[in-house]
C-alpha atoms as an extended CHARMM CRD file, in Angstrom:
* protein
*
       292  EXT
         1         1  MET       CA              0.0000000000        0.0000000000        0.0000000000  PROA      1               0.0000000000
         2         2  LYS       CA              2.8470000000        2.3860000000        0.8550000000  PROA      2               0.0000000000
         3         3  ASP       CA              4.4530000000        1.6960000000       -2.5450000000  PROA      3               0.0000000000
         4         4  MET       CA              1.1070000000        2.2670000000       -4.3110000000  PROA      4               0.0000000000
         5         5  ILE       CA              0.5560000000        5.6120000000       -2.5510000000  PROA      5               0.0000000000
         6         6  LEU       CA              4.0940000000        6.7270000000       -3.4120000000  PROA      6               0.0000000000
         7         7  LYS       CA              3.5080000000        5.9230000000       -7.0880000000  PROA      7               0.0000000000
         8         8  ILE       CA              0.1940000000        7.7960000000       -7.0790000000  PROA      8               0.0000000000
         9         9  LEU       CA              1.9540000000       10.8130000000       -5.5580000000  PROA      9               0.0000000000
        10        10  ARG       CA              4.6140000000       10.6140000000       -8.2670000000  PROA      10              0.0000000000
        11        11  GLY       CA              1.8340000000       10.4870000000      -10.8390000000  PROA      11              0.0000000000
        12        12  MET       CA              0.2630000000       13.5980000000       -9.3050000000  PROA      12              0.0000000000
        13        13  VAL       CA              3.5500000000       15.4970000000       -9.6440000000  PROA      13              0.0000000000
        14        14  ILE       CA              3.7430000000       14.4570000000      -13.3140000000  PROA      14              0.0000000000
        15        15  GLY       CA              0.0980000000       15.4060000000      -13.8700000000  PROA      15              0.0000000000
        16        16  ILE       CA              0.4870000000       18.8510000000      -12.3240000000  PROA      16              0.0000000000
        17        17  ALA       CA              3.6190000000       19.4730000000      -14.3890000000  PROA      17              0.0000000000
        18        18  ASN       CA              1.7360000000       18.5090000000      -17.5520000000  PROA      18              0.0000000000
        19        19  ILE       CA             -0.7330000000       21.3780000000      -17.2290000000  PROA      19              0.0000000000
        20        20  ILE       CA              1.7450000000       24.1100000000      -16.2910000000  PROA      20              0.0000000000
        21        21  PRO       CA              3.2000000000       26.0360000000      -19.2490000000  PROA      21              0.0000000000
        22        22  GLY       CA              6.9920000000       25.8010000000      -19.1100000000  PROA      22              0.0000000000
        23        23  VAL       CA              7.1080000000       22.7070000000      -16.8960000000  PROA      23              0.0000000000
        24        24  SER       CA              7.5510000000       19.2260000000      -18.3710000000  PROA      24              0.0000000000
        25        25  GLY       CA              6.0110000000       16.0260000000      -17.0470000000  PROA      25              0.0000000000
        26        26  GLY       CA              8.9290000000       14.1670000000      -18.6280000000  PROA      26              0.0000000000
        27        27  THR       CA             11.3270000000       16.2140000000      -16.4820000000  PROA      27              0.0000000000
        28        28  MET       CA              9.4440000000       15.1320000000      -13.3700000000  PROA      28              0.0000000000
        29        29  MET       CA              9.7450000000       11.4940000000      -14.4680000000  PROA      29              0.0000000000
        30        30  VAL       CA             13.5130000000       11.9070000000      -14.7590000000  PROA      30              0.0000000000
        31        31  SER       CA             13.7490000000       13.6550000000      -11.3850000000  PROA      31              0.0000000000
        32        32  MET       CA             11.9570000000       10.7560000000       -9.6930000000  PROA      32              0.0000000000
        33        33  GLY       CA             14.0630000000        8.0570000000      -11.3510000000  PROA      33              0.0000000000
        34        34  ILE       CA             11.1520000000        6.4600000000      -13.2370000000  PROA      34              0.0000000000
        35        35  TYR       CA             11.6560000000        7.8030000000      -16.7720000000  PROA      35              0.0000000000
        36        36  ASP       CA             13.1940000000        4.7140000000      -18.4030000000  PROA      36              0.0000000000
        37        37  THR       CA             10.7160000000        2.4360000000      -16.6330000000  PROA      37              0.0000000000
        38        38  LEU       CA              7.6360000000        4.3230000000      -17.8280000000  PROA      38              0.0000000000
        39        39  ILE       CA              8.9490000000        4.6650000000      -21.3910000000  PROA      39              0.0000000000
        40        40  HSD       CA              9.5510000000        0.8870000000      -21.4620000000  PROA      40              0.0000000000
        41        41  CYS       CA              6.0370000000        0.1850000000      -20.1660000000  PROA      41              0.0000000000
        42        42  ILE       CA              4.4730000000        2.4680000000      -22.7870000000  PROA      42              0.0000000000
        43        43  THR       CA              6.4210000000        1.0280000000      -25.7300000000  PROA      43              0.0000000000
        44        44  HSD       CA              5.9120000000       -2.5800000000      -24.5410000000  PROA      44              0.0000000000
        45        45  LEU       CA              2.2900000000       -2.1590000000      -23.4480000000  PROA      45              0.0000000000
        46        46  PHE       CA              0.9260000000       -4.8470000000      -25.7710000000  PROA      46              0.0000000000
        47        47  LYS       CA              3.8820000000       -7.2140000000      -25.4890000000  PROA      47              0.0000000000
        48        48  GLU       CA              3.9360000000       -7.0840000000      -21.6820000000  PROA      48              0.0000000000
        49        49  PHE       CA              0.3590000000       -5.9710000000      -21.1030000000  PROA      49              0.0000000000
        50        50  ALA       CA             -0.2940000000       -7.1900000000      -17.5410000000  PROA      50              0.0000000000
        51        51  LYS       CA              3.0960000000       -6.0660000000      -16.2210000000  PROA      51              0.0000000000
        52        52  SER       CA              2.9170000000       -2.6890000000      -17.9740000000  PROA      52              0.0000000000
        53        53  ILE       CA             -0.6220000000       -1.9390000000      -16.7760000000  PROA      53              0.0000000000
        54        54  LYS       CA              0.3020000000       -2.9110000000      -13.2060000000  PROA      54              0.0000000000
        55        55  THR       CA              3.2060000000       -0.4520000000      -13.3240000000  PROA      55              0.0000000000
        56        56  LEU       CA              1.4180000000        2.3760000000      -15.1410000000  PROA      56              0.0000000000
        57        57  LEU       CA             -1.9780000000        2.2950000000      -13.3820000000  PROA      57              0.0000000000
        58        58  PRO       CA             -1.0520000000        4.0670000000      -10.0940000000  PROA      58              0.0000000000
        59        59  TYR       CA              0.8480000000        6.7500000000      -12.0260000000  PROA      59              0.0000000000
        60        60  LEU       CA             -2.1560000000        7.2580000000      -14.3420000000  PROA      60              0.0000000000
        61        61  ILE       CA             -4.5100000000        7.5350000000      -11.3560000000  PROA      61              0.0000000000
        62        62  GLY       CA             -2.2820000000       10.2040000000       -9.8070000000  PROA      62              0.0000000000
        63        63  MET       CA             -1.9450000000       12.0690000000      -13.1150000000  PROA      63              0.0000000000
        64        64  ALA       CA             -5.6950000000       12.0930000000      -13.7740000000  PROA      64              0.0000000000
        65        65  ALA       CA             -6.4750000000       13.3440000000      -10.2620000000  PROA      65              0.0000000000
        66        66  ALA       CA             -3.8110000000       16.0510000000      -10.4460000000  PROA      66              0.0000000000
        67        67  ILE       CA             -4.8650000000       17.2900000000      -13.8960000000  PROA      67              0.0000000000
        68        68  ILE       CA             -8.5150000000       17.6310000000      -12.8270000000  PROA      68              0.0000000000
        69        69  LEU       CA             -7.7560000000       19.2240000000       -9.4530000000  PROA      69              0.0000000000
        70        70  GLY       CA             -4.8410000000       21.2350000000      -10.8090000000  PROA      70              0.0000000000
        71        71  ALA       CA             -7.0030000000       22.9070000000      -13.4410000000  PROA      71              0.0000000000
        72        72  PHE       CA             -8.7640000000       24.5990000000      -10.4930000000  PROA      72              0.0000000000
        73        73  GLY       CA             -6.1820000000       24.8090000000       -7.6880000000  PROA      73              0.0000000000
        74        74  LEU       CA             -3.1540000000       25.9120000000       -9.6840000000  PROA      74              0.0000000000
        75        75  LYS       CA             -5.0470000000       28.8470000000      -11.1200000000  PROA      75              0.0000000000
        76        76  ALA       CA             -5.4620000000       30.2170000000       -7.5780000000  PROA      76              0.0000000000
        77        77  ALA       CA             -1.8690000000       29.4060000000       -6.5860000000  PROA      77              0.0000000000
        78        78  PHE       CA             -0.4000000000       31.1970000000       -9.6020000000  PROA      78              0.0000000000
        79        79  ALA       CA             -2.7750000000       34.1350000000       -9.1180000000  PROA      79              0.0000000000
        80        80  HSD       CA             -1.8720000000       34.7380000000       -5.4430000000  PROA      80              0.0000000000
        81        81  TYR       CA              1.6660000000       33.3110000000       -5.1360000000  PROA      81              0.0000000000
        82        82  PRO       CA              3.1730000000       33.3040000000       -8.6550000000  PROA      82              0.0000000000
        83        83  LEU       CA              6.8760000000       33.4620000000       -7.7500000000  PROA      83              0.0000000000
        84        84  PRO       CA              6.8390000000       30.9280000000       -4.8520000000  PROA      84              0.0000000000
        85        85  THR       CA              4.6810000000       28.5150000000       -6.8960000000  PROA      85              0.0000000000
        86        86  ASN       CA              7.0810000000       28.6940000000       -9.8220000000  PROA      86              0.0000000000
        87        87  ALA       CA             10.0520000000       28.3950000000       -7.4590000000  PROA      87              0.0000000000
        88        88  LEU       CA              8.6110000000       25.1130000000       -6.1970000000  PROA      88              0.0000000000
        89        89  PHE       CA              8.6700000000       23.6940000000       -9.7130000000  PROA      89              0.0000000000
        90        90  ILE       CA             12.1320000000       25.0590000000      -10.3790000000  PROA      90              0.0000000000
        91        91  GLY       CA             13.2590000000       23.1200000000       -7.3060000000  PROA      91              0.0000000000
        92        92  LEU       CA             11.6330000000       19.9620000000       -8.6650000000  PROA      92              0.0000000000
        93        93  ILE       CA             13.3400000000       20.4840000000      -12.0260000000  PROA      93              0.0000000000
        94        94  LEU       CA             16.7850000000       21.1870000000      -10.5700000000  PROA      94              0.0000000000
        95        95  GLY       CA             16.3730000000       18.0680000000       -8.4790000000  PROA      95              0.0000000000
        96        96  SER       CA             16.2620000000       16.0120000000      -11.6850000000  PROA      96              0.0000000000
        97        97  ILE       CA             19.7320000000       17.0300000000      -12.8940000000  PROA      97              0.0000000000
        98        98  PRO       CA             21.7210000000       14.5610000000      -10.7160000000  PROA      98              0.0000000000
        99        99  ALA       CA             19.5540000000       11.7150000000      -12.0800000000  PROA      99              0.0000000000
       100       100  ILE       CA             20.3180000000       12.7820000000      -15.6630000000  PROA      100             0.0000000000
       101       101  LEU       CA             24.0600000000       13.0690000000      -14.9840000000  PROA      101             0.0000000000
       102       102  HSD       CA             23.9540000000        9.6010000000      -13.4340000000  PROA      102             0.0000000000
       103       103  GLN       CA             22.3860000000        8.2130000000      -16.6290000000  PROA      103             0.0000000000
       104       104  MET       CA             25.1270000000        9.8890000000      -18.7110000000  PROA      104             0.0000000000
       105       105  LYS       CA             27.9750000000        8.3840000000      -16.6860000000  PROA      105             0.0000000000
       106       106  GLY       CA             30.2860000000        6.3910000000      -18.9460000000  PROA      106             0.0000000000
       107       107  GLU       CA             28.4280000000        7.3890000000      -22.1210000000  PROA      107             0.0000000000
       108       108  LYS       CA             30.1090000000        9.0030000000      -25.1280000000  PROA      108             0.0000000000
       109       109  THR       CA             29.2530000000       12.7090000000      -25.4300000000  PROA      109             0.0000000000
       110       110  GLY       CA             32.1850000000       14.9760000000      -26.4250000000  PROA      110             0.0000000000
       111       111  VAL       CA             31.7720000000       17.9650000000      -28.7410000000  PROA      111             0.0000000000
       112       112  VAL       CA             28.6900000000       16.4780000000      -30.4290000000  PROA      112             0.0000000000
       113       113  GLY       CA             27.0010000000       16.1030000000      -27.0340000000  PROA      113             0.0000000000
       114       114  ALA       CA             27.8210000000       19.7210000000      -26.1700000000  PROA      114             0.0000000000
       115       115  VAL       CA             26.3370000000       20.9280000000      -29.4800000000  PROA      115             0.0000000000
       116       116  VAL       CA             23.1780000000       18.8560000000      -28.9130000000  PROA      116             0.0000000000
       117       117  PHE       CA             22.8860000000       20.3540000000      -25.4030000000  PROA      117             0.0000000000
       118       118  VAL       CA             23.1890000000       23.9370000000      -26.6710000000  PROA      118             0.0000000000
       119       119  ILE       CA             20.7890000000       23.4490000000      -29.5950000000  PROA      119             0.0000000000
       120       120  LEU       CA             18.0030000000       21.9080000000      -27.5170000000  PROA      120             0.0000000000
       121       121  PHE       CA             18.5290000000       24.4120000000      -24.6860000000  PROA      121             0.0000000000
       122       122  ALA       CA             18.0830000000       27.1740000000      -27.2680000000  PROA      122             0.0000000000
       123       123  VAL       CA             15.0200000000       25.5370000000      -28.8460000000  PROA      123             0.0000000000
       124       124  VAL       CA             13.1430000000       25.4780000000      -25.5300000000  PROA      124             0.0000000000
       125       125  VAL       CA             14.0620000000       29.1000000000      -24.7240000000  PROA      125             0.0000000000
       126       126  VAL       CA             13.1140000000       30.3040000000      -28.2250000000  PROA      126             0.0000000000
       127       127  LEU       CA              9.7300000000       28.5440000000      -27.9880000000  PROA      127             0.0000000000
       128       128  LYS       CA              9.0600000000       30.5470000000      -24.8380000000  PROA      128             0.0000000000
       129       129  ALA       CA             10.3480000000       33.7680000000      -26.3890000000  PROA      129             0.0000000000
       130       130  VAL       CA              7.8610000000       33.5160000000      -29.2710000000  PROA      130             0.0000000000
       131       131  GLU       CA              5.0070000000       32.4620000000      -27.0070000000  PROA      131             0.0000000000
       132       132  GLY       CA              1.8060000000       34.1080000000      -28.1230000000  PROA      132             0.0000000000
       133       133  ASN       CA             -0.8160000000       35.7280000000      -25.9290000000  PROA      133             0.0000000000
       134       134  ASN       CA             -3.5800000000       35.1260000000      -28.4520000000  PROA      134             0.0000000000
       135       135  THR       CA             -6.5590000000       32.9390000000      -27.5960000000  PROA      135             0.0000000000
       136       136  ALA       CA             -7.9770000000       30.7870000000      -30.3690000000  PROA      136             0.0000000000
       137       137  ALA       CA            -11.6920000000       30.1610000000      -30.8400000000  PROA      137             0.0000000000
       138       138  LEU       CA            -12.9540000000       26.5730000000      -30.5840000000  PROA      138             0.0000000000
       139       139  GLY       CA            -15.3080000000       25.1910000000      -33.2190000000  PROA      139             0.0000000000
       140       140  THR       CA            -16.7710000000       21.6970000000      -33.6500000000  PROA      140             0.0000000000
       141       141  GLY       CA            -16.5140000000       21.1980000000      -37.4140000000  PROA      141             0.0000000000
       142       142  PHE       CA            -14.7430000000       18.2160000000      -38.9890000000  PROA      142             0.0000000000
       143       143  PHE       CA            -11.4650000000       20.0770000000      -39.5370000000  PROA      143             0.0000000000
       144       144  ASP       CA            -11.6780000000       21.4660000000      -35.9930000000  PROA      144             0.0000000000
       145       145  LEU       CA            -11.8070000000       17.9010000000      -34.6490000000  PROA      145             0.0000000000
       146       146  ILE       CA             -8.7560000000       16.9620000000      -36.7260000000  PROA      146             0.0000000000
       147       147  LYS       CA             -7.0270000000       20.0560000000      -35.3690000000  PROA      147             0.0000000000
       148       148  TYR       CA             -7.7630000000       19.0530000000      -31.7470000000  PROA      148             0.0000000000
       149       149  PHE       CA             -6.3620000000       15.5870000000      -32.4580000000  PROA      149             0.0000000000
       150       150  LEU       CA             -3.1250000000       17.0930000000      -33.8200000000  PROA      150             0.0000000000
       151       151  LEU       CA             -2.9300000000       19.4780000000      -30.8520000000  PROA      151             0.0000000000
       152       152  GLY       CA             -3.2190000000       16.4360000000      -28.5750000000  PROA      152             0.0000000000
       153       153  VAL       CA             -0.3000000000       14.7880000000      -30.3820000000  PROA      153             0.0000000000
       154       154  ILE       CA              1.7500000000       17.9650000000      -29.8890000000  PROA      154             0.0000000000
       155       155  ALA       CA              0.7300000000       18.2640000000      -26.2190000000  PROA      155             0.0000000000
       156       156  SER       CA              1.8230000000       14.6720000000      -25.5670000000  PROA      156             0.0000000000
       157       157  ALA       CA              5.4290000000       15.8500000000      -25.8920000000  PROA      157             0.0000000000
       158       158  THR       CA              5.1660000000       17.2920000000      -22.3820000000  PROA      158             0.0000000000
       159       159  MET       CA              4.4340000000       13.8240000000      -20.9870000000  PROA      159             0.0000000000
       160       160  VAL       CA              7.3060000000       12.0430000000      -22.7090000000  PROA      160             0.0000000000
       161       161  ILE       CA             10.1300000000       14.4360000000      -23.6120000000  PROA      161             0.0000000000
       162       162  PRO       CA             11.9080000000       15.9410000000      -20.5690000000  PROA      162             0.0000000000
       163       163  GLY       CA             12.1960000000       19.7110000000      -20.7720000000  PROA      163             0.0000000000
       164       164  VAL       CA              9.5740000000       20.1340000000      -23.4790000000  PROA      164             0.0000000000
       165       165  SER       CA              6.3500000000       21.6680000000      -22.2210000000  PROA      165             0.0000000000
       166       166  GLY       CA              3.3620000000       20.7380000000      -24.3470000000  PROA      166             0.0000000000
       167       167  SER       CA              1.3200000000       23.2330000000      -22.3250000000  PROA      167             0.0000000000
       168       168  MET       CA              3.7410000000       25.9790000000      -23.3200000000  PROA      168             0.0000000000
       169       169  ILE       CA              3.4350000000       24.9770000000      -26.9810000000  PROA      169             0.0000000000
       170       170  LEU       CA             -0.3650000000       25.0220000000      -26.6750000000  PROA      170             0.0000000000
       171       171  LYS       CA             -0.1200000000       28.4870000000      -25.1390000000  PROA      171             0.0000000000
       172       172  THR       CA              2.1070000000       29.6260000000      -27.9900000000  PROA      172             0.0000000000
       173       173  LEU       CA             -0.5140000000       28.4260000000      -30.4820000000  PROA      173             0.0000000000
       174       174  GLY       CA             -3.3040000000       30.0750000000      -28.4960000000  PROA      174             0.0000000000
       175       175  TYR       CA             -5.1050000000       26.9110000000      -27.3850000000  PROA      175             0.0000000000
       176       176  TYR       CA             -3.9840000000       26.5020000000      -23.7570000000  PROA      176             0.0000000000
       177       177  GLU       CA             -6.6340000000       28.6790000000      -22.0930000000  PROA      177             0.0000000000
       178       178  PRO       CA             -9.5330000000       27.5600000000      -24.3390000000  PROA      178             0.0000000000
       179       179  ILE       CA             -8.8550000000       23.8250000000      -23.8870000000  PROA      179             0.0000000000
       180       180  VAL       CA             -7.2450000000       23.4500000000      -20.4540000000  PROA      180             0.0000000000
       181       181  THR       CA             -8.5140000000       26.2710000000      -18.2480000000  PROA      181             0.0000000000
       182       182  GLN       CA            -11.9040000000       26.7320000000      -19.9150000000  PROA      182             0.0000000000
       183       183  THR       CA            -13.2600000000       23.6050000000      -21.6350000000  PROA      183             0.0000000000
       184       184  LEU       CA            -11.7250000000       21.1180000000      -19.1670000000  PROA      184             0.0000000000
       185       185  THR       CA            -12.8940000000       22.9920000000      -16.0800000000  PROA      185             0.0000000000
       186       186  GLU       CA            -16.3480000000       23.5200000000      -17.5780000000  PROA      186             0.0000000000
       187       187  ALA       CA            -16.6290000000       19.7890000000      -18.3360000000  PROA      187             0.0000000000
       188       188  VAL       CA            -15.6680000000       18.8760000000      -14.7570000000  PROA      188             0.0000000000
       189       189  LYS       CA            -18.1990000000       21.3570000000      -13.3360000000  PROA      189             0.0000000000
       190       190  THR       CA            -20.9080000000       19.9500000000      -15.6250000000  PROA      190             0.0000000000
       191       191  LEU       CA            -20.0930000000       16.3890000000      -14.5710000000  PROA      191             0.0000000000
       192       192  THR       CA            -20.1380000000       17.1960000000      -10.8610000000  PROA      192             0.0000000000
       193       193  ALA       CA            -23.4770000000       18.9560000000      -11.3180000000  PROA      193             0.0000000000
       194       194  GLY       CA            -24.8880000000       15.8770000000      -13.0550000000  PROA      194             0.0000000000
       195       195  GLU       CA            -25.8280000000       17.8440000000      -16.1720000000  PROA      195             0.0000000000
       196       196  TRP       CA            -24.8320000000       15.1270000000      -18.6570000000  PROA      196             0.0000000000
       197       197  GLY       CA            -26.8410000000       16.6230000000      -21.5040000000  PROA      197             0.0000000000
       198       198  ALA       CA            -24.6940000000       19.7580000000      -21.4950000000  PROA      198             0.0000000000
       199       199  LEU       CA            -21.4410000000       17.8430000000      -22.0620000000  PROA      199             0.0000000000
       200       200  GLY       CA            -21.8050000000       17.5130000000      -25.8400000000  PROA      200             0.0000000000
       201       201  HSD       CA            -19.8330000000       20.5900000000      -26.9210000000  PROA      201             0.0000000000
       202       202  ASP       CA            -17.0140000000       20.0260000000      -24.4130000000  PROA      202             0.0000000000
       203       203  LEU       CA            -16.6530000000       16.3550000000      -25.3900000000  PROA      203             0.0000000000
       204       204  MET       CA            -16.4360000000       17.2820000000      -29.0750000000  PROA      204             0.0000000000
       205       205  ILE       CA            -13.2760000000       19.1930000000      -28.1390000000  PROA      205             0.0000000000
       206       206  LEU       CA            -11.7950000000       17.0530000000      -25.3690000000  PROA      206             0.0000000000
       207       207  LEU       CA            -12.2450000000       13.5570000000      -26.9070000000  PROA      207             0.0000000000
       208       208  PRO       CA            -10.1880000000       14.0970000000      -30.1060000000  PROA      208             0.0000000000
       209       209  PHE       CA             -7.6430000000       16.0350000000      -28.0270000000  PROA      209             0.0000000000
       210       210  ALA       CA             -7.3470000000       13.0800000000      -25.5940000000  PROA      210             0.0000000000
       211       211  VAL       CA             -7.0500000000       10.5520000000      -28.4520000000  PROA      211             0.0000000000
       212       212  GLY       CA             -4.2720000000       12.6780000000      -29.9430000000  PROA      212             0.0000000000
       213       213  ILE       CA             -2.4350000000       12.6570000000      -26.6070000000  PROA      213             0.0000000000
       214       214  VAL       CA             -2.6110000000        8.8470000000      -26.3980000000  PROA      214             0.0000000000
       215       215  VAL       CA             -1.4030000000        8.3740000000      -30.0000000000  PROA      215             0.0000000000
       216       216  GLY       CA              1.3580000000       10.9430000000      -29.5170000000  PROA      216             0.0000000000
       217       217  ILE       CA              2.5920000000        9.3520000000      -26.3040000000  PROA      217             0.0000000000
       218       218  PHE       CA              3.0730000000        5.9750000000      -27.9910000000  PROA      218             0.0000000000
       219       219  ALA       CA              4.7510000000        7.4730000000      -31.0760000000  PROA      219             0.0000000000
       220       220  ILE       CA              7.1090000000        9.7800000000      -29.1530000000  PROA      220             0.0000000000
       221       221  ALA       CA              7.9080000000        7.1370000000      -26.5220000000  PROA      221             0.0000000000
       222       222  LYS       CA              8.9740000000        4.7320000000      -29.2900000000  PROA      222             0.0000000000
       223       223  LEU       CA             11.1880000000        7.4270000000      -30.8000000000  PROA      223             0.0000000000
       224       224  ILE       CA             12.7890000000        8.1680000000      -27.4130000000  PROA      224             0.0000000000
       225       225  GLU       CA             13.3870000000        4.4540000000      -26.8140000000  PROA      225             0.0000000000
       226       226  LEU       CA             15.1590000000        4.1140000000      -30.1740000000  PROA      226             0.0000000000
       227       227  LEU       CA             17.2990000000        7.1880000000      -29.4900000000  PROA      227             0.0000000000
       228       228  LEU       CA             18.2720000000        5.9150000000      -26.0430000000  PROA      228             0.0000000000
       229       229  LYS       CA             19.1790000000        2.5260000000      -27.5190000000  PROA      229             0.0000000000
       230       230  LYS       CA             21.3640000000        3.9020000000      -30.3170000000  PROA      230             0.0000000000
       231       231  TRP       CA             22.6800000000        7.2140000000      -28.9640000000  PROA      231             0.0000000000
       232       232  LYS       CA             22.0830000000        7.1900000000      -25.2170000000  PROA      232             0.0000000000
       233       233  GLY       CA             24.8180000000        9.7060000000      -24.3790000000  PROA      233             0.0000000000
       234       234  TYR       CA             23.7820000000       12.2410000000      -27.0200000000  PROA      234             0.0000000000
       235       235  THR       CA             20.0910000000       11.7580000000      -26.1910000000  PROA      235             0.0000000000
       236       236  TYR       CA             20.6950000000       12.5260000000      -22.5280000000  PROA      236             0.0000000000
       237       237  CYS       CA             22.7670000000       15.5720000000      -23.5320000000  PROA      237             0.0000000000
       238       238  GLY       CA             19.6780000000       16.8150000000      -25.3640000000  PROA      238             0.0000000000
       239       239  ILE       CA             17.4560000000       15.9640000000      -22.4070000000  PROA      239             0.0000000000
       240       240  LEU       CA             19.8370000000       17.7900000000      -20.0670000000  PROA      240             0.0000000000
       241       241  GLY       CA             19.7600000000       20.8430000000      -22.3570000000  PROA      241             0.0000000000
       242       242  MET       CA             15.9460000000       20.9510000000      -22.3310000000  PROA      242             0.0000000000
       243       243  VAL       CA             15.7450000000       20.3670000000      -18.5870000000  PROA      243             0.0000000000
       244       244  ALA       CA             18.3660000000       23.0700000000      -17.8840000000  PROA      244             0.0000000000
       245       245  ALA       CA             16.3420000000       25.4870000000      -20.0280000000  PROA      245             0.0000000000
       246       246  SER       CA             13.1350000000       24.8660000000      -18.0630000000  PROA      246             0.0000000000
       247       247  PRO       CA             13.9540000000       27.1260000000      -15.0510000000  PROA      247             0.0000000000
       248       248  VAL       CA             15.0180000000       29.8660000000      -17.4800000000  PROA      248             0.0000000000
       249       249  VAL       CA             11.7440000000       29.5090000000      -19.3570000000  PROA      249             0.0000000000
       250       250  ILE       CA              9.7150000000       29.6470000000      -16.1380000000  PROA      250             0.0000000000
       251       251  LEU       CA             11.4650000000       32.8330000000      -15.0040000000  PROA      251             0.0000000000
       252       252  MET       CA             10.8420000000       34.4010000000      -18.4370000000  PROA      252             0.0000000000
       253       253  ASP       CA              7.1070000000       34.3920000000      -17.7400000000  PROA      253             0.0000000000
       254       254  LYS       CA              6.1670000000       38.0640000000      -17.2510000000  PROA      254             0.0000000000
       255       255  SER       CA              3.0210000000       37.1900000000      -15.2750000000  PROA      255             0.0000000000
       256       256  ILE       CA              5.2450000000       36.1820000000      -12.3410000000  PROA      256             0.0000000000
       257       257  TYR       CA              6.3120000000       39.7860000000      -11.8000000000  PROA      257             0.0000000000
       258       258  GLU       CA              3.0340000000       41.6190000000      -12.4750000000  PROA      258             0.0000000000
       259       259  ARG       CA              2.0440000000       41.8050000000       -8.7820000000  PROA      259             0.0000000000
       260       260  GLY       CA              5.4730000000       43.0600000000       -7.7730000000  PROA      260             0.0000000000
       261       261  ILE       CA              8.0250000000       41.1940000000       -5.6710000000  PROA      261             0.0000000000
       262       262  GLY       CA              8.5310000000       41.9430000000       -1.9890000000  PROA      262             0.0000000000
       263       263  VAL       CA             10.8240000000       40.4870000000        0.6800000000  PROA      263             0.0000000000
       264       264  SER       CA              8.1370000000       38.0230000000        1.7350000000  PROA      264             0.0000000000
       265       265  ASP       CA              7.8520000000       36.7670000000       -1.8770000000  PROA      265             0.0000000000
       266       266  ILE       CA             11.6000000000       36.1980000000       -2.0370000000  PROA      266             0.0000000000
       267       267  LEU       CA             11.6890000000       34.3630000000        1.3070000000  PROA      267             0.0000000000
       268       268  LEU       CA              8.7080000000       32.1910000000        0.3580000000  PROA      268             0.0000000000
       269       269  SER       CA             10.2990000000       31.4660000000       -3.0060000000  PROA      269             0.0000000000
       270       270  VAL       CA             13.5820000000       30.3510000000       -1.4340000000  PROA      270             0.0000000000
       271       271  ALA       CA             11.6520000000       28.0920000000        0.9430000000  PROA      271             0.0000000000
       272       272  ALA       CA              9.5820000000       26.7290000000       -1.9610000000  PROA      272             0.0000000000
       273       273  LEU       CA             12.7290000000       26.1130000000       -4.0250000000  PROA      273             0.0000000000
       274       274  ILE       CA             14.3150000000       24.1180000000       -1.1840000000  PROA      274             0.0000000000
       275       275  PHE       CA             11.0310000000       22.2750000000       -0.6030000000  PROA      275             0.0000000000
       276       276  GLY       CA             10.9050000000       21.3870000000       -4.3140000000  PROA      276             0.0000000000
       277       277  LEU       CA             14.4300000000       19.9810000000       -4.1620000000  PROA      277             0.0000000000
       278       278  LEU       CA             13.4780000000       17.9170000000       -1.1000000000  PROA      278             0.0000000000
       279       279  ILE       CA             10.3260000000       16.6130000000       -2.7990000000  PROA      279             0.0000000000
       280       280  ALA       CA             12.3490000000       15.6180000000       -5.8820000000  PROA      280             0.0000000000
       281       281  TRP       CA             14.8200000000       13.7790000000       -3.6600000000  PROA      281             0.0000000000
       282       282  LYS       CA             12.0910000000       12.0910000000       -1.5970000000  PROA      282             0.0000000000
       283       283  LEU       CA              9.9430000000       11.0270000000       -4.5390000000  PROA      283             0.0000000000
       284       284  ALA       CA             12.9750000000        9.6840000000       -6.3710000000  PROA      284             0.0000000000
       285       285  GLY       CA             13.5250000000        7.4010000000       -3.4070000000  PROA      285             0.0000000000
       286       286  ASP       CA             15.3630000000        4.1810000000       -4.0340000000  PROA      286             0.0000000000
       287       287  LYS       CA             15.9140000000        3.7650000000       -7.7760000000  PROA      287             0.0000000000
       288       288  GLU       CA             15.1370000000        0.0640000000       -7.6270000000  PROA      288             0.0000000000
       289       289  ASP       CA             11.9020000000        0.8250000000       -5.8080000000  PROA      289             0.0000000000
       290       290  ALA       CA             10.9740000000        3.3500000000       -8.4950000000  PROA      290             0.0000000000
       291       291  LYS       CA             11.4680000000        0.7030000000      -11.1650000000  PROA      291             0.0000000000
       292       292  ALA       CA              9.2700000000       -1.8220000000       -9.4220000000  PROA      292             0.0000000000
């Protein structure tokens, strides 16, 4: 039971990260020492179905709970405590770096690895720099449904590739607020109110988006597995570059500084940063336990 609860908590951290622009669920997987295990379970789901489902289920439960609750709770946290809340996630991200360096030990990197690091660091920062503030309208026509499916495929990157925030990409394209903070929250409110008949419009948006996420996760996970098998050192250099860029990207968000920053904000942020590092260390736990 203790192991199950720990895995659900890890899943909740991944789920929360998935809906925060600039934060990557894949980074959280690395920080907790479960990245390789989850990628293996996803890519071998049909070959090792029972074993993979047994491993993935508690993480999926935690992710689902966190995404639903986070769509409401995080909005308040970022509104009232933007800098400390972001500092918490920076701590979680920085806590993943030792795990990445451990994976790179003994692997060939050299100049090529350094170039890969710099390029992917720059890609993540540039994506944030060109982030749009536009909000796209949501229709329910045939091509709209195809579009939501493709957006789901794009968003799945945040769940598989460390350092890449699918939420940030959605925000850049103008679909983060309409899909995540509006349609998703409205659907949850409708469900809790028992108004099933009013779900039609929201489901027309969320279902193709969810299918796209599932398809994208399998496709990207397979790609990552192949890269790790053939060029593990270079792949982890790229992962390290994207992870290292994540705190920079978070601090580039202008909304953090809109309320002003006082001494209390700085002190809370330092405490949150340290707390995030401790959480990353605690949730990583024993690496063998994480792989179980």
